[in-house]
N, C-alpha and C positions, 0 to 999 in steps of 0.2 A: 230412031233405033239405037243410036249411040247413047242417048240419054237413058233409054229404057235399060240398056245393058249395064250402064253405070249404077242405076238405081238397084238393079238386081244384085250387083256385087256388094253395094253398101248394105242392102237388106240381109244378104247372106252373112256378111261380116258381123252385123248386129246380132243375128240369131246365134251364130257360133259363139260369140262373146258371152251372150246370155246363158247359153247352154253350158259353157265352160264354168261360168260363175256358179251355176246351179249344181255342179258336180259335188258330191260329198266326199270328204277325205277322212282318213284315219287320223286320230290325234289323242293327246292325253294332257292332263293337268294334275299337279300335286299342289294342294292349297293348305295353308295354315288355318287354325281356328278363326282368325280374324278376317279370312278371305285373301290374305296376301298370297300371291302366286310364288311358289318356291321354285318350280320348274315346269316346263310343258312345251307345247308346240304352238304357242301364240294365243291360246285362249285367255280371256279375261274373266275375273271372278269378282262379283259384287256381294258383299255381306248385307243381305236384306234386313234381317232381324235375327233374334236368337235362334240358332240352329237352322237357318234358311239362307240359301245362297243362289245366285243366278250366275251360270256359266255361259258366257257369250262366245260364239264361234263365228267364223266367216261363212263357211258353207252351210247348206241345209243339212241338219242332222236328225230330222224326224224319222227318216227311214233307216237310221243306224241302230246298232246295239250299244248299250251302255253297261259297263261293268264298274262297280264302285265298292270301295271298302274304306271304312274309317281307319285312319292311321296318320302317323307323323311323317314329315319329309326329312327328318334327321334321325339320330340314334335314340331320341326320346321314346320310351315305351308309352303309348297312349293309354288312357283309361278305357275300360270296357265300354264300347260304344258301337253304334250302328249308323250306316249311311245309306240313303236311297236316292235314286235319280229318276226323273221323268221329263220328257220334252215339254217345253212351255207352250201352252195352247195358243198364246197370242203372238208367238214368234217362232218361226221354223229354224232360227239360228241360235236358239237358247235352250239350255237345259236347267231345270230347277233341281237343286240338291237339298236334301234335308238330313240333319244329323241329330241323333238322340243318345241319351245316356242309357245306362243299363236298366233303368226303370221305365224307359220308353218316353221320357220327357224331352222336349226340344232342348238341345245343348250345343254350344259352339264346339265343334270338333274338326280337326284336320281330316282331309280325305284324299284318296287317289282315285281319279276318274279316267277310265279308258273308253274311248269312242272308236268303234270299228264299223266302217261303212263299206270298205272295199276288201276284196280277197287279199290275203297276204300272210306270210309265215309269221308265227309268233317269235318275238325276240327272246323269250324264255318262258318255260312252263315246267311245272313239277307236280307230281302226284306223290304224296307222302303218307305213309301209314301212321297210326297213333304212336308206334314205338320209335318213330323217326326214320324208318326205312324208306329210302328213295325207290319207289316202284318203277316209275318211268318219267320221262320229261323231254323237253327240248332245250338243249344247251345247258342242262342241269348236271352238275358234276358230283354233288354230294348233299346229304341232309343229315342232321343230327338232332336228337332230342337232348336238350340241356337240363330240363327240369319238367315238372308237371305242367303240361300245356305250353311249354316253351321250346321253340325250335329255331334252328338256323338252316337256311337253304343257300347253297352256293352255285353260281352259274359261271360259265367260262368267260363271260364278258366282264372284265375287271372293273368296270365303272357303273355297274348296274345299280348299286345302292344309292348313288347320288346323282344319277342322270336319267333315271327311268321312273315310271309309275308301275306299281304292282298291286294287284287285287287278289283276294283269296276267298274261298268259300269252304265250309265244312262239307266233307264228302268222303265216301269210301273209294278204295282203289279197285275193287273187284266188280263182279257183274251181278251180285245178289245182295240182299239185305238192305237195311235202311239205317243211316247214321243217326245217332242221338242228336237232337237239336243243340245249337250252341252259337256263341259269338266267335268271330275271328278278327283280329287286328294285325296290322303290319307296321314295320319300322325299318329304317336303314341300319346296317351294321358298319361295313366298310368294304371297299373293293367290289368283288362280285357276290358278296354275301348280304342277305336280308334276313330280318327276324320275323317270325310268325308266332302269334300268341293265340291259343284257343281256350275257350271258357264254356261252362255249361250254361243253361238258360237262366241260372241265378247269378251269373257273373263270377263264378268260382273257377280258378284254373283247373283244367281237366285235359287229359290226353284225347285228342280228336284227330282223325285223318283229315287231310285237306288237299285242295287243288289250288295252286297259285299260278298266276299269269303275269308276265312282265311285258311292258311296252316301252320301247326306247326311242327309236327313230323311225316311226311308221311311214 
């Protein structure tokens, strides 16, 4: 009986340990065009070939949501580019990232990848109109249009530009209509301010409304 009880305890411990390992966690990574990790939550990035990367995580991330935007991890304004992400079929702890230039050809570009698996409040978010008006947000304090397709968004967390990942998508702030298609890229500025650049489908700077999301310490 005592042996059976001990075996039950050991089995329970193994099951709990396995279950804990299988839990998915939120995370992010900001990578340079050559795959170098600039900052993140422990993910590793491998540059597979031109415009293709493998992001490896510890937990299972196939049941998670991925948000990705091509962009730089510093104040460098990136070229017009696109980034996409998909779970790797052969591994539940890997995400495949592809980056493209404005012509749709594979090209090495930096990217910000946010992985959200569990419920949790956003570290920062903003919805901005084409004229630079901050419509609403989370921890967002201001937005400004600097030039055609050029915006700065400021959050109340003073280290967001160099400690967080941020992704953006073109979109309207209201409840009707459809935004014209286009590209959107991100870059750091300083302190709590980040840069957002919007372009038309030909890669020309143009004013577009956008939604931007920041992840810092998920």
